[in-house]
C-alpha positions as CSV (number, residue, x, y, z in Angstrom):
1,M,215.5,101.1,39.1
2,D,212.6,102.7,40.7
3,R,212.6,104.9,43.9
4,N,211.0,101.6,46.4
5,T,213.6,99.5,45.2
6,I,216.5,101.6,46.0
7,I,215.1,102.2,49.3
8,A,214.9,98.2,49.9
9,I,218.3,98.0,48.7
10,V,219.5,100.5,51.3
11,L,217.4,99.0,53.5
12,S,219.5,95.3,53.2
13,V,222.8,97.2,53.6
14,I,221.6,98.9,56.9
15,V,220.1,95.5,58.0
16,I,223.7,93.6,57.3
17,T,225.6,96.6,58.9
18,V,223.6,96.6,62.0
19,G,223.5,92.8,62.1
20,M,227.1,92.6,62.3
21,G,227.1,95.1,64.8
22,I,224.4,93.4,66.9
23,Q,226.2,90.2,66.6
24,T,229.7,91.4,67.5
25,A,228.0,93.0,70.5
26,F,226.0,90.5,72.0
27,F,226.9,87.7,70.7
28,A,230.7,87.5,70.1
29,P,232.8,84.6,69.4
30,E,233.0,82.4,72.5
31,M,237.2,83.1,72.5
32,P,237.7,86.8,71.8
33,M,241.2,87.1,70.5
34,P,243.5,90.1,72.5
35,T,245.5,91.9,70.4
36,N,248.3,92.8,72.6
37,E,250.1,89.2,73.6
38,A,252.6,90.6,75.9
39,E,250.0,92.4,78.6
40,V,247.8,89.3,78.3
41,I,250.5,87.3,79.2
42,A,251.4,89.2,82.1
43,E,247.8,89.4,83.4
44,I,247.6,85.5,83.2
45,D,251.0,85.3,84.7
46,A,249.6,87.1,87.8
47,S,246.3,85.3,88.2
48,L,248.2,81.5,88.3
49,P,250.1,79.6,91.1
50,E,253.3,80.7,91.3
51,A,255.9,78.3,89.8
52,S,257.8,76.3,92.0
53,G,261.3,77.1,90.4
54,G,262.9,75.9,87.1
55,F,264.3,72.2,86.4
56,S,267.7,71.7,85.6
57,A,269.1,69.2,83.4
58,V,272.0,66.9,84.6
59,G,274.8,65.3,82.3
60,A,275.7,65.5,78.8
61,D,272.6,65.8,76.1
62,P,271.9,62.8,74.2
63,D,271.4,62.9,70.3
64,P,268.8,65.7,69.7
65,T,267.8,64.8,66.2
66,P,263.8,64.7,66.0
67,F,262.3,61.5,64.5
68,T,259.3,59.9,62.9
69,V,256.9,57.0,64.2
70,A,254.4,55.7,61.5
71,A,251.8,53.6,63.4
72,G,248.5,53.1,62.4
73,A,246.4,56.1,61.2
74,Y,249.6,58.4,62.3
75,E,253.0,59.7,61.0
76,I,254.0,61.3,64.5
77,E,257.4,63.6,64.4
78,F,259.1,63.2,67.9
79,D,261.4,65.8,69.2
80,P,264.1,64.6,72.0
81,S,264.1,68.4,73.1
82,G,261.3,68.1,75.6
83,A,260.4,64.8,74.5
84,S,257.7,66.6,72.7
85,V,256.0,66.5,69.4
86,S,256.2,68.4,66.8
87,S,253.9,66.8,64.0
88,I,250.9,64.9,64.0
89,R,249.7,64.0,60.7
90,L,246.4,61.9,59.8
91,T,247.6,59.4,57.1
92,E,243.7,58.6,56.0
93,H,242.8,62.3,55.8
94,L,244.5,64.6,52.9
95,D,244.8,68.5,52.7
96,E,245.8,69.5,49.0
97,G,247.0,66.2,48.8
98,E,248.8,65.5,51.8
99,P,248.2,64.1,55.0
100,V,246.2,66.5,57.5
101,E,248.9,67.9,59.9
102,L,247.0,68.1,63.2
103,L,249.5,70.3,65.0
104,F,249.7,74.0,63.5
105,K,252.2,75.6,64.7
106,D,255.1,78.0,63.1
107,A,258.9,78.0,63.8
108,D,258.7,79.9,66.7
109,D,256.0,77.9,68.6
110,E,256.6,75.1,71.4
111,N,255.7,71.5,70.6
112,A,252.8,69.7,71.7
113,F,253.2,67.8,75.3
114,M,256.0,70.0,76.8
115,L,256.5,70.0,80.5
116,Y,256.8,73.2,82.4
117,A,258.0,73.3,86.2
118,G,255.2,74.0,88.7
119,G,252.4,75.9,87.6
120,D,254.6,78.0,84.9
121,H,253.5,78.0,81.3
122,S,256.4,80.4,79.8
123,S,259.6,78.7,80.2
124,P,259.0,74.6,78.8
125,V,261.6,71.8,80.2
126,D,263.0,72.0,76.6
127,A,266.3,69.6,77.5
128,V,267.4,66.7,75.3
129,F,265.7,63.6,76.5
130,S,267.6,60.2,75.5
131,H,264.8,57.9,73.7
132,S,264.2,54.3,72.6
133,E,261.4,52.7,70.5
134,S,259.4,49.4,71.1
135,V,256.3,47.6,70.3
136,N,254.6,45.7,73.0
137,S,252.5,42.5,73.0
138,N,249.4,44.6,72.3
139,G,250.4,45.9,69.2
140,L,251.2,49.2,70.7
141,N,254.2,51.4,69.2
142,I,256.1,52.7,72.5
143,V,258.1,55.4,72.5
144,S,259.9,56.2,75.6
145,F,261.7,59.4,77.3
146,S,263.8,60.0,79.9
147,R,266.4,62.7,81.5
148,D,267.5,63.5,85.3
149,F,267.1,66.9,86.5
150,T,267.2,68.8,89.7
151,T,264.9,71.2,91.1
152,S,265.9,75.3,92.3
153,D,266.7,74.2,95.4
154,G,268.8,71.0,94.6
155,H,266.3,68.0,95.0
156,P,267.5,65.3,92.2
157,F,264.9,63.9,90.3
158,T,264.2,62.0,87.1
159,I,261.2,62.6,84.3
160,S,260.1,59.7,82.0
161,K,257.7,60.1,79.4
162,Q,256.2,57.1,77.4
163,Y,254.0,57.2,74.6
164,A,251.9,54.4,73.6
165,I,250.4,54.9,69.5
166,P,248.3,52.0,68.3
167,D,248.8,50.4,65.2
168,N,245.3,49.4,64.5
169,G,244.1,52.6,63.1
170,E,242.3,54.4,66.4
171,Y,242.7,57.9,66.9
172,M,243.6,57.6,70.5
173,M,246.6,57.8,72.2
174,Q,248.5,57.8,75.4
175,L,251.4,59.6,77.4
176,A,252.2,58.0,80.7
177,V,254.1,60.7,82.6
178,S,256.6,59.7,85.7
179,V,258.4,61.9,88.3
180,K,260.9,60.3,91.0
181,T,263.1,61.9,93.2
182,A,266.3,60.3,94.4
183,D,266.3,61.7,97.4
184,G,262.9,60.9,98.7
185,S,261.7,64.7,98.9
186,P,258.2,65.0,97.6
187,A,258.0,65.3,93.5
188,P,257.6,68.3,91.8
189,A,254.8,69.7,90.4
190,Y,254.7,70.3,86.6
191,T,252.3,71.5,84.1
192,I,251.8,69.6,80.4
193,S,250.5,71.7,77.3
194,V,248.8,70.8,74.1
195,G,249.1,73.2,71.1
196,P,249.5,76.0,69.9
197,Q,246.7,75.1,67.6
198,I,244.7,72.5,65.7
199,G,245.1,72.0,62.1
200,P,244.8,72.0,59.1
201,E,246.7,75.5,57.9
202,F,244.4,78.3,57.7
203,E,245.3,82.2,57.5
204,S,242.7,83.6,59.3
205,I,239.1,82.3,61.2
206,S,237.0,85.1,59.9
207,N,233.7,83.8,59.0
208,N,230.9,81.6,60.5
209,Y,231.8,78.8,58.5
210,D,235.1,77.6,59.8
211,Y,236.3,78.3,63.5
212,R,238.8,77.1,66.1
213,R,237.9,76.6,70.1
214,V,238.4,75.1,73.4
215,S,236.1,73.1,74.9
216,V,235.6,71.6,78.4
217,R,233.6,68.9,79.9
218,Y,233.4,68.4,83.5
219,D,233.2,65.0,85.3
220,G,229.1,63.6,84.6
221,K,228.4,67.0,82.6
222,G,228.2,67.9,78.9
223,R,230.5,69.6,76.7
224,S,230.7,73.5,77.2
225,D,232.7,75.9,75.3
226,A,235.1,77.8,76.9
227,R,234.5,81.7,77.3
228,F,237.7,83.5,77.2
229,S,238.5,86.2,79.4
230,N,241.4,88.5,78.3
231,G,242.8,85.6,76.6
232,M,242.6,83.0,79.2
233,F,240.1,80.2,80.3
234,V,240.1,78.6,83.5
235,S,238.1,75.7,84.5
236,D,235.9,75.6,87.5
237,E,238.0,74.7,90.2
238,D,235.1,73.0,92.0
239,R,234.8,70.8,89.4
240,T,236.7,67.5,88.3
241,V,237.9,68.2,84.3
242,D,237.0,65.1,82.5
243,W,238.4,66.4,79.2
244,M,239.5,69.3,77.6
245,A,239.1,70.1,73.8
246,L,241.0,71.9,71.3
247,S,238.5,71.6,68.0
248,G,237.6,72.9,64.7
249,K,235.0,71.8,62.3
250,Y,236.3,68.5,61.3
251,F,239.2,67.7,63.3
252,T,239.7,67.7,67.3
253,F,242.4,66.9,70.1
254,M,241.1,65.9,73.6
255,L,243.2,65.6,76.1
256,I,241.9,63.3,79.0
257,P,243.3,63.0,82.5
258,G,243.9,59.6,84.2
259,D,241.3,58.7,86.9
260,D,244.4,58.6,89.5
261,T,245.8,61.9,87.8
262,T,245.7,64.7,90.1
263,I,245.2,67.7,88.4
264,A,245.2,71.3,90.5
265,S,244.2,73.4,87.6
266,S,243.1,73.2,83.8
267,Y,243.1,76.2,81.8
268,A,243.8,77.6,78.2
269,I,245.2,80.8,76.7
270,Q,244.3,82.5,73.4
271,T,246.5,85.1,71.4
272,N,246.1,86.9,68.1
273,N,249.5,87.4,66.5
274,D,250.5,89.6,63.6
275,E,252.5,87.2,62.1
276,G,252.9,83.0,62.1
277,V,249.6,81.4,63.3
278,S,247.0,84.2,63.4
279,Q,245.1,82.6,66.4
280,E,246.6,80.5,69.0
281,D,244.9,78.2,71.7
282,T,247.0,76.4,74.0
283,I,245.9,74.1,76.7
284,Y,247.4,73.4,80.1
285,M,247.2,71.0,82.9
286,T,248.7,71.8,85.9
287,R,249.7,68.3,88.0
288,R,249.4,69.0,91.7
289,A,252.0,68.6,94.1
290,S,252.9,64.9,95.7
291,D,253.8,64.1,99.3
292,S,255.3,61.0,97.5
293,S,258.7,61.1,96.2
294,S,257.0,59.1,92.8
295,V,254.5,60.0,90.8
296,Q,253.0,58.0,87.6
297,D,250.5,60.1,85.6
298,M,248.3,59.1,82.6
299,Y,247.0,61.3,80.0
300,S,245.0,59.9,77.0
301,F,244.6,61.8,73.8
302,Y,242.0,61.6,71.1
303,A,243.4,63.3,67.7
304,G,241.7,62.8,64.6
305,P,238.4,63.6,62.6
306,K,235.3,64.3,64.4
307,V,233.3,61.5,63.0
308,K,230.9,59.5,65.5
309,N,231.7,56.0,64.3
310,D,235.6,57.0,65.4
311,L,235.0,58.6,68.7
312,S,231.8,56.4,69.9
313,I,234.1,53.1,70.2
314,Y,235.7,54.8,73.5
315,G,232.2,54.7,75.2
316,N,232.6,51.1,75.4
317,A,236.1,49.6,76.7
318,D,235.8,46.2,75.0
319,E,235.9,48.3,71.8
320,N,239.3,50.1,72.2
321,I,242.7,49.1,72.7
322,F,243.3,51.5,75.9
323,R,239.6,50.1,77.3
324,I,238.6,53.7,77.8
325,E,235.2,54.4,78.6
326,G,232.5,56.7,80.0
327,H,234.0,60.0,78.9
328,D,231.2,60.7,76.1
329,L,234.0,62.1,73.8
330,N,230.9,62.0,71.2
331,E,230.0,65.6,73.3
332,I,232.5,66.9,71.0
333,L,230.3,66.5,68.0
334,D,228.6,69.5,66.7
335,G,224.6,68.9,67.1
336,S,221.3,70.4,67.7
337,W,218.0,69.4,68.6
338,L,217.4,68.7,65.3
339,S,220.1,66.1,65.1
340,W,217.9,63.1,64.8
341,L,216.6,64.7,61.5
342,E,220.0,65.5,60.3
343,N,220.8,61.6,60.6
344,I,217.8,60.7,58.1
345,L,219.1,62.9,56.0
346,N,222.6,62.1,56.2
347,W,221.4,58.2,55.6
348,L,219.5,59.4,52.4
349,L,222.6,61.5,51.1
350,Q,224.9,58.0,51.8
351,L,222.0,56.4,50.3
352,F,222.2,58.4,46.8
353,Y,226.5,58.7,47.1
354,R,226.3,54.6,47.0
355,L,224.3,54.9,43.7
356,I,226.5,57.7,42.3
357,P,229.6,58.1,43.7
358,N,229.9,62.0,43.6
359,Y,228.5,63.9,46.9
360,G,227.7,66.9,44.4
361,V,225.1,64.6,42.7
362,A,224.0,63.3,45.8
363,I,223.1,66.2,47.5
364,I,221.1,67.3,43.9
365,L,219.2,64.2,44.3
366,L,218.5,64.9,48.0
367,T,217.3,68.1,47.3
368,I,214.9,66.5,44.6
369,L,213.8,63.9,47.0
370,I,213.1,66.7,49.6
371,K,211.3,68.9,47.1
372,L,208.8,65.6,46.0
373,L,208.2,64.8,49.6
374,L,207.0,68.6,50.5
375,Q,205.3,69.1,47.3
376,P,201.9,68.9,48.9
377,L,202.9,71.6,51.2
378,A,204.3,73.6,48.4
379,K,201.5,73.6,46.1
380,R,199.2,75.2,48.5
381,G,201.3,78.4,48.8
382,M,201.9,78.2,44.9
383,D,198.2,78.1,43.7
384,S,197.5,80.6,46.4
385,T,200.1,82.9,44.6
386,A,198.6,81.7,41.2
387,K,195.3,82.6,42.1
388,M,196.6,86.0,43.3
389,G,198.0,86.5,39.9
390,A,194.4,85.6,38.5
391,L,193.3,88.5,40.2
392,T,195.5,91.1,38.8
393,P,192.9,92.9,36.6
394,K,190.4,93.5,39.6
395,I,193.7,94.5,42.0
396,N,194.5,97.0,39.1
397,E,190.8,98.0,39.2
398,I,191.1,98.8,42.8
399,K,194.3,100.8,42.1
400,E,192.7,102.7,39.4
401,R,189.5,103.7,41.9
402,Y,191.8,104.8,44.9
403,P,194.5,105.9,43.1
404,D,195.9,108.4,46.4
405,D,194.4,106.5,49.2
406,P,196.4,103.6,50.3
407,E,194.0,103.1,53.0
408,A,191.0,102.5,50.9
409,Q,193.2,100.5,48.7
410,N,194.2,98.1,51.5
411,A,190.6,97.6,52.6
412,A,189.2,96.8,49.3
413,M,191.9,94.2,48.6
414,A,191.3,92.6,52.0
415,K,187.5,92.4,51.2
416,L,188.3,90.8,47.3
417,Y,190.9,88.5,48.9
418,K,187.8,87.4,51.6
419,E,185.3,87.0,49.0
420,E,187.7,84.8,47.0
421,K,188.8,82.8,49.8
422,I,192.6,83.9,49.4
423,N,195.0,84.0,52.4
424,P,197.8,86.4,51.0
425,M,199.9,84.9,53.6
426,G,199.0,81.3,52.0
427,S,202.5,80.8,51.0
428,C,204.3,81.5,54.1
429,L,202.7,79.0,56.1
430,P,204.2,75.9,54.2
431,M,207.6,77.6,54.5
432,L,207.5,77.7,58.3
433,I,206.6,74.3,58.2
434,Q,209.4,73.3,55.9
435,F,211.7,75.4,57.9
436,P,213.0,72.5,60.5
437,I,214.3,70.2,57.4
438,F,216.1,73.3,55.7
439,I,217.8,74.0,59.3
440,A,218.4,70.5,59.4
441,L,220.1,70.3,56.2
442,Y,222.3,73.4,57.0
443,G,223.7,71.7,59.8
444,L,224.0,68.4,57.8
445,L,226.1,69.9,54.7
446,N,227.7,72.5,56.7
447,T,229.5,69.8,59.3
448,N,229.2,66.8,57.2
449,F,232.9,65.3,57.3
450,D,231.8,63.2,54.0
451,L,232.1,66.4,52.4
452,R,235.4,67.3,53.3
453,G,237.9,67.0,50.1
454,S,235.0,65.4,47.9
455,M,234.9,66.7,44.6
456,F,232.1,67.9,42.4
457,I,232.8,69.4,39.2
458,P,236.8,69.1,38.4
459,G,238.7,72.6,38.4
460,W,235.3,74.5,39.4
461,I,234.7,72.6,43.0
462,P,237.4,70.3,43.8
463,D,235.9,70.4,47.5
464,L,232.3,70.7,48.6
465,S,233.3,71.6,52.3
466,I,234.8,74.8,51.3
467,P,233.8,77.8,49.0
468,D,234.4,77.4,45.7
469,T,237.5,80.0,45.0
470,I,238.2,80.4,41.5
471,Y,240.3,83.5,41.9
472,T,242.4,85.4,44.7
473,L,242.5,89.1,44.8
474,P,245.6,91.1,46.0
475,F,243.2,92.8,48.2
476,A,240.4,92.3,50.4
477,I,236.8,93.3,49.6
478,P,234.8,94.7,52.5
479,L,232.5,92.2,54.4
480,L,233.9,89.5,51.4
481,G,237.3,89.1,51.7
482,S,239.8,88.7,49.0
483,Q,238.7,85.1,47.7
484,I,236.3,85.4,44.4
485,H,233.5,82.7,44.9
486,I,230.9,82.1,42.1
487,L,228.3,79.7,43.5
488,P,227.2,82.4,46.1
489,I,226.7,84.8,43.0
490,L,224.7,82.3,41.4
491,Y,222.8,81.4,44.6
492,C,221.8,85.5,44.8
493,F,220.5,85.7,41.0
494,S,218.7,82.2,41.6
495,M,217.1,83.4,44.6
496,I,216.3,86.7,43.1
497,F,214.5,85.2,40.2
498,S,212.7,82.8,42.5
499,M,211.2,85.6,44.1
500,K,210.3,87.5,41.0
501,I,208.6,84.4,39.5
502,T,206.6,83.7,42.8
503,Q,205.3,87.3,42.5
504,M,204.8,87.2,38.9
505,G,201.1,88.3,38.0
506,S,200.3,89.1,41.5
507,Q,199.7,92.1,42.4
508,A,200.2,93.8,46.3
509,A,198.1,96.5,48.2
510,S,200.2,99.6,48.1
511,G,201.1,99.0,51.8
512,Q,202.9,95.7,50.8
513,A,204.6,97.1,47.4
514,G,207.9,98.1,49.4
515,M,207.8,94.8,51.6
516,M,207.6,92.6,48.0
517,K,210.2,94.7,46.5
518,F,212.7,94.2,49.8
519,M,211.8,90.8,50.1
520,T,212.7,90.5,46.0
521,Y,215.8,92.4,45.9
522,G,216.8,93.2,49.8
523,M,216.8,89.6,51.3
524,P,219.0,87.9,48.5
525,I,221.5,90.5,49.2
526,I,221.5,90.0,52.8
527,F,221.8,86.1,52.4
528,F,224.4,86.9,49.5
529,F,226.8,88.3,52.4
530,V,226.0,86.0,54.9
531,M,226.5,83.1,52.4
532,Y,229.3,84.3,50.7
533,N,231.8,81.9,52.5
534,A,229.7,78.9,53.0
535,P,230.7,75.7,52.3
536,S,229.9,74.7,48.3
537,G,227.7,72.0,49.4
538,L,225.5,74.1,51.6
539,L,225.2,76.8,48.4
540,L,224.5,74.0,46.1
541,Y,221.6,72.7,47.8
542,W,220.2,76.3,48.5
543,S,220.6,76.9,44.7
544,T,219.1,73.5,43.6
545,V,216.0,74.7,45.6
546,N,215.8,77.9,43.9
547,V,215.8,76.3,40.5
548,I,213.3,73.7,41.2
549,S,211.4,76.3,42.9
550,I,211.6,78.5,39.7
551,G,210.4,75.5,37.4
552,Q,207.5,74.3,39.9
553,Q,206.2,78.0,39.9
554,I,206.7,78.8,36.0
555,F,204.2,75.7,35.6
556,V,202.0,76.4,38.5
557,N,201.5,80.3,37.0
558,K,200.9,79.0,33.7
559,R,198.7,75.8,34.4
560,K,197.0,77.3,37.4
561,K,196.5,81.0,36.7
562,N,194.4,80.7,33.4
563,A,192.2,78.2,35.2
564,Y,191.5,80.7,38.1
565,A,191.3,83.5,36.0
566,Q,188.5,81.6,34.0
567,E,186.9,80.3,37.0
568,I,186.7,84.0,38.4
569,A,185.2,85.2,35.1
570,E,182.7,82.5,35.2
571,R,181.9,83.4,38.9
572,D,181.5,87.4,37.8
573,A,179.6,86.5,34.9
574,E,176.9,84.3,37.1
575,K,176.9,87.7,39.6
576,L,176.2,89.8,36.9
577,A,173.5,87.8,35.4
578,K,171.9,87.4,38.8
579,K,171.9,91.2,39.3
580,E,170.2,91.9,35.8
581,A,167.7,89.2,36.2
582,K,167.1,91.0,39.8
583,R,166.7,94.8,38.0
584,K,164.5,93.4,35.4
585,N,162.3,91.7,37.7
586,R,161.9,94.9,39.8
587,R,161.0,96.8,36.8
588,K,158.5,94.1,36.2
């Protein structure tokens, strides 16, 4: 390995390190994770409205045994303590062969839909509620809870919570919270929570190919992802919150307050833990205090996959059992300005999948089709490369003529390219034109829900939505982690080979030699680190692109290079003959 190659590789490592530093400094994740949970909670407590005192349960405790309700798309475990939910399993979606657990928590975490007194969020109302189950005429499974309480200043009141779960496979549930005082005093304010995290289970969120984030949509405005400060996000107090969501790449939990539910504040708290769930994100909504002795609030919550067909039915009241509309739940979907192109590519992917029901094969067929459609553009670049390869003898001659004068070399080569009508950057323009397609495919294969759990090759790639882990080390490798993946290695070598085949036979000016070696070795190394934890489906696409490109370039180099060499030789012979004829004429 020569000096320039070593410099190129070292430069690659520097670029990776600097790039990660820049990303950390200027493009940090939207939810920086605090390391000192106690300090964060103390600072958050100081910034929130003062709690209105605790709630004390009245009477003997009912049966505290948790129970499970299986209805429609859900298996939900209810906990009479706090009339809360300790588990939401999606029966139609699997995680390692079991229904996906949408509530990711450990034994020390609070359940979802706990209530807190006033603006408090640290001491939940965890008294045991009495409960009953029924099914109404609309096919909704109703789970009702009730318990009597007193406020800290002695006012008696009753809290009732009623969950409605559809039996038709929809991913929406509703929760009605009723607070009614017995002595006519104003109903106390309360806070409701959703968290601590959304599943499926994870060890850590340490790469760009998975995430957990909180999003908010204000009334009449599009989604914006929460920006945390010291572990807390607080919604704009001058704007009405339409919904708040806790989401990952494939699933989301969206909390939607009813139109008649008066919310005083909406906020989210994020903590980073050394034990248990490594990153927790919990949403809170505080119900404004009321002058009335009785309030009844309605909350709808979508708990399910980030799939357009499942979300879009809530844009039309006639299409869903709760007659919800106008909240634009599709805003939670990850999209870009190329979403229209992603939709076209996804239609083609589904077409191939229907022909051969294996998404890995479908990705390969889609890649081949795209390469065929883009062949006219790719051909120009490959022809340009082959033509430059045919000029190798002349380029070598220039280098021998000016061995110690790089500027003279560059000038002579520029003149040669002009005479032969060759654009050294001719292979770059077709790549730029194809770039939007590459970006759209990246978005499609990185977030496509259909790839989740889809097997390509048993024993190697069981799930195209995650890396192809073949072994887990007992220690972590810097920049890579502890898991060993094969596809990124194959992708890196195929990229290097593709670069070398593209440059085979061509010669660069001395000023370009270093850049060519950087492109050949440095860029693949950079992409190896960037793509190491990428989903298998995405790496399968890029590796297939490289393999096809290698085959195309070998064919073009073999066929076109000789043709161009012969054409150049004939042209040179013709020029030489004309010069010889002119010289003979001058002698006469």
